N, C-alpha and C positions, 0 to 999 in steps of 0.2 A: 751280808749284803744289805745295803741301805734301801729302805722303802722309797719308791719314787714320790716326789713331792706333787702336790696338787697341780702346780704350774707345768711340771714335766709331763704329767698324765694328759693335761689339756693339750699340750703341744703335740704329743704323739697322736692323740685322737684327731686333731686338726690336720696333721700330715696325712694320716690314713684316709680321712674324708676327701682331701684334695686329690690324692692318688686315685681313689676309686672313682671320683667324679670325672677326672680326666680320662680314665680308661673307658668309662661308660660313654662319654662324649665321642670318643674315637670310634667306639663300637656302633653306636646308633646314628650319629650325625654324618659320618663319612659315607656310608652306603646311601643315605637319603640324598646327599649332594650329588653323588655319582648317578643315581637314578634320574634325578631332575634334569641332568645335562643330557643323558642318553635317550630318554623316552619323551614322546610328545605328551602334552597334558591331555587328560581324559575329559571329554565333553559330557557333562551330566545333563540329563533332561528329565522332565516329569513324564508320566504316562501319556499325557496329552501332547508331548513334544516341545513344551516350553522350556526355556533355559531355567535352571534352578534359581537364579537370582531375579528372574522376572516375576511379576505378579501373576497369580493364577487366572487364566482367561475365563470369561463367562462360559457357562455350559452351552454347548451348541444345541439350541432348540429344546433344552430341558424345560418341561412344563409340569408344574404340580397342579393336577386337575382339581376341579370342584368335587363335591361329594360324588362318589362312584362306588360301584360294587367292589368289595375287597378282593384283591388277587389271592389265588390259592397259595398256601405255604409250600415250600420246596423241600423242607426237611423237618423231622421231628424236633420239637422244642424251638422251632423258629418263632421269634416274636412276630405277632401280626404286623403287617404294614399299615400305615395310617392312610385311610381312603379319602382324605380331604387335605386341603392346604393348612399349614400351621403358621403361615406368615403372620407375624405380629403376636403370636402366642408367647406369653411370658411364663417362664418356669424359674422361680428363685426359691431360696430356702423358706421364704415367707408366703409365697403364692404359686399355685400351679393352675394355669388356665385349663388344662386338660380335665381337671376334676370338676369344672363347671358342668360338664356333660357326662363324664364317665364315672363319677362317684356313684356308689350304690344308691344313694338317696335321690339322685337326679337322673339316672340312666333311663328309667321308664318314661318320664315326661319328655326327655330330650330325644328319645329314640336311639340313643347311643349304646354301644356294647359296654357292659359293666366291667370294671377292673377285675381281673382274675383273683381268686381267693389266694393264690400264691403270693400276691403282692402285699398281703397282710401278715406274712410270716417273717420271723427273724431268720438269720443264718442258721440258728440252732433249731428251727422249726417251731418256736413259740408263737402262738397266734396273738396278734395285736388288734386293738379296736380301730386303728386307723392305718393308713398305708405305711409300710415299713420304710424307714429312711433310705435304705439301700435300693428301694424300688420307686422312690418318689420322683426322680428325674427321668421322665419317660423317654426322652430322646437318647438315653444311653443305649437303649435296645430297639426302640420303635422309630422307624423313619417313614417319611411320606412316600407314597407310590409316585412314580414319575415315568415318563416315556424316554428317559435318558438313554443315549446310545452307550453301549459298553465301552469302557476304556481299553480293555484288553479282550482277546478272544476267550471264550468260555465254552467248555464242552460238558459242563455239569448237567447231570440228569437226575431228577428227583428219584428217591427210592420207590420201589414198586408199591409199598404200602401207602405212599402219598399221592398216588395217581387216581 
């Protein structure tokens, strides 16, 4: 028996690919076309009821207060909420406004809470002399307190050890 030539092999591969693609097209595209004709389109909305293509509405009466007493935490390991406004605070890879008050060297004179010692450890637990890069961007975990209305109902109750 003769070995197939390179061109014959390419021709067979192209024919197989074409056959498979036509079969897949019939399998996946035909049902989608049938569904689109028989079902009404789904109306998607945000939790606030806005259309998904609309811009996000301003919060209804959300106010970020001036300095106030921190709210209690609701669960173990919850990052503390920020008890003051952070409007205009800059946090970039080169500058962190939060450290102006919360750095260990400045906390006493500013009256702010010192950064937790956990923020000076690497993922492997190695202690650093400055804030760990993975803890440097404060707003990844900490958010300002506000009197915002909940977007959805909530029946969460803090654990008994947190009361």
